[in-house]
N, C-alpha and C positions, 0 to 999 in steps of 0.2 A: 496550591491550587491548579487545579489545570482542566479546564474544559473551551469544546470545542465553541468555535464564535460562529456558530449560527446565521446570524448575518455579514461578518465578512463571509462566509460561503453563498449565499444571494446577493451580496455584492450590494448590501445595501447600509443605511443607519440607521442606528438606532434608534431612531426618531421616528421612524416607519411607519407608514398607515395598515391597516388590514388590509387596503386594494394594493398599496407598493406594495408587500407581501407577497399579494396571490400574482401580481405581475411580473415582480422578481422570478416569482418560485417557475411558472409556465417559461419567461422567456431562458433562464439554466438548463432547466428542462431539455426546451428545443436543443442547446447548445452540448449538450456534455447527454446525449442519449448513445447508445452506443449505436446502434443504426447510422447515426450523425459522424460515426468516429471511426471508419476500417480501417483496421492496424492500430488499433489505440483501445479497441475493445473493454480488455480488464480494466485499464486508468481511466476511462467511461464509467464503466459498471460502478465503480468504487463512488464515482463522481457523483454521479447518479444517485447510488444509495444514502450517501450522504447528502444528497441533496433534497429529495424526497426527507429526510430525519429534519430535517433545517424547520422544511414546511407543515412538516407535522406538530412539530414543538412550536413552530411563535405564531401558527395561524389558527391556534388553540388559545383564548384567551388565560386561562387556570391555567394551564401550562408554562407558556410567556409571560407572566407573572414571574410564576416561582422560577426559572430561569435566568430574567431578570436581574433578579435577586440574588442568584447561583452564580452570574456573569461576577455583578457590582461586586462582589466578596472575592472574587478575585482580582477586582481591581484594588479591594480594600488591605487586602493582603498582602500586592506587592508593595501595594503605600507602608505595610509597616517593618517591610524588613529593615534592617539586619533581623528585628526585635523578632523573637520567634516566638509562635504556641504555648509552647513551655514554659520561656520567658513573662507573656503575659497572664498566663495564670498564677505566678509567684508574687506577679507586681503585685501591690497594695495602693498605687495608683488610682485616684479614682475612675480617670479617662481612658488608662487603660482595662480597669473594673468594667467598661459597657464595652469595648472594643473585644471586651474575649465573651462578654453575654453576645454582642453581634454575631462574633465568628462560631459559638456554642449552637444557636439559633438557623444559621444558616446551614452548618454541616447535620440541622433533625436531630441534636442532639438536646431536647427540651425540657428533659425535669431541668440538665444540667444550667441550662439560657436561664428557666422559669427561676434559680434557686438563687441566682446571680441576680439576678433584676428583685426578687424578692427582698436580699440581703441590700439593695444598695435604697429600693423604696425608705428599708427600718429603721438605715441610717440619716436617710431624711439628708444627707449631704446637699452643703449648699450649690444653685443652677438646677437647671432642671437636663435633660439628654439632651436639647439643643447644643447644649453648651462646649457638648465631648464629643458630637457623632458631628454634628454637624445638621444643618436641616431636615435637607434628601433622603440620607445615612439614618437620620431619626425615624421618619415618619417610617422608612421601610423595617425598621430594627419595631416601630407598636408592634405595623401587619405582623409582624411573626411573632411580636406576643401575642398576641389577641390569636393567631391562631393557635398555639400552643395553647392557650388555655381552653377553645376551644376543642381541640384536640382529645384533652384531660378531662374535658364534661364540667369546667367549670365558667360556664355560659354567657353567667350572668358582668364576669368581669369581661370575656372576650367581648360582650356587646357591649359595654365601654369605653372598654379601646374602636372598636369599630366606628361607635358614634363621634368618638374625638375626632380619630381620621380624617370624616365626613366634616366635620365641622374645620377642618386645618386646612380640607379641600379646597373652601368655599374663600376662604380667606386668603388663598395662596397655594393653587395648581401645582402638584409634584406628579400624582400619581396618573392626570388625564385620563386616557380609556377608561385604566384601568381600574377607575372608582366603579364602574357597572359589578367589575368583580367582586370587592366590597360590597358594596349595599346587596349583592346577591347572598354574602355569605352572611351577612346583615342580616335579609329575612330568616336564613334559616335557622339562626338564631332566634329570632325575635320568636321561629313558630316553636321551639325544644321549652324556651323562655314559658312562653303565656300556655300552653300547654302540659306542663310539665312545671305547674307552680308550686314553688318552695312556701313565701308567706302571696297568701290574696292578698295585702293592703296591696301590693304594684300592680296586680290584672289590671285596677281603672286606668293607671299609667299605664301600662303595657297595652295596654287595647289601643290606647289615642297612638303609640307609636306603630300599631300595628296597621291601624285608620289609615297615617300617612304616608303607608307603602302602595296604596288603592291594587290592591289583591283584585282578582275574581270574587264575583261574589258569591261563588260557590266552597273561595277557596278560602274565603272569611265568617262564612255559613258554617264550613266543617270547624276550626277554633272554635264559633261558640260553642256545638256540640263538642266539643272533646272540654271546652269548660265547664257543660253543663255534668258529666261524667267527672270531673272532678269533684263538684260542689255535691255529689250522689254521696262521692266516697265520705264528706268529711260529714253529711247529713244535714249537709243545708239544703232542704227543696225548693223552699221557694227561688233561692239565689237558680238551682237547677232548673227551674221551669220557664224561669225569666230569659234566659243563656239560651236554651232552646225556642222557643218562640222567639228570637232574634233568628232564633239561624231559619226559622220556616219562612220567619217574614221574607226575610232575607234573599233564601232562596227555597222554593217551595218544593223544587225536587230534587230533593234533597234523602240520597239512596240511605242504606245502614242503618237510620235510626228505627227499627222494629220493634228493636228491646228495646232502649230509653222511654220508646214515647209509654209504651205499657209497663216502664218500671215506675215512669212519674203521674200514672193516670192520665196520662193525654193522645190517646189514642185515636182522638176527632183532627189533631191536624194532619193524619194520613187518611184519613179517609176525606177531610173538606179539600185536599192539596190530589184528590186522586189516588191513592192509592189504594192496593189491594191485598189481605190479610193471606 
């Protein structure tokens, strides 16, 4: 696997902070701007474009996280040589299966990667992922597993793995400032799980998780309103009314609630909060 090394392009370490990246970008842009390199304009233009691409990737937290994982894959692939990708596929050795799973996920072959992961889970082989990939690679691999489940719509499994990653980060930091990206993904997963409940028994626990995120009153009120709609769908009217009341108590100015207030006979919520029909 050959990918451009954007850190090398900007002349910075892979552990560089966002401020380091910004300063390096400014320095390299000044140095390689075509106007500053008379007689070498074509070379300068190529370098200038490369520098801009590097900054575009490394200054975006989500793109940087994906790029760092891809860069790590290149390092891992080099370390595994001369064992080829096909040899990994044919191997029954547990370590090679974990390595293959990691590679498939990094290459965005998520169905194949999850198939290998679930096979390893079913086999309940001794040890854990850390025994076969090492600590940091294991956390990166788990991130990709969670991302794959989220992409395929298995939000609850993704949620459990993201939560595990955050707990691991507390014990032994590995993601550092990228943990904010994981928390943001977890927030989106919570939103989906809570507003599309498959098991009503999970709602109280999921609500506590949402509250722990310290969302805005407006966001939390919207969740209560969405839950109220879910309860209406299964004809649990008392619970629907409770959730709607909680929504208005938290954010009286909530918009788009006229229909559900009428459905539940709670038009007074609109009137007492200054809403006009």
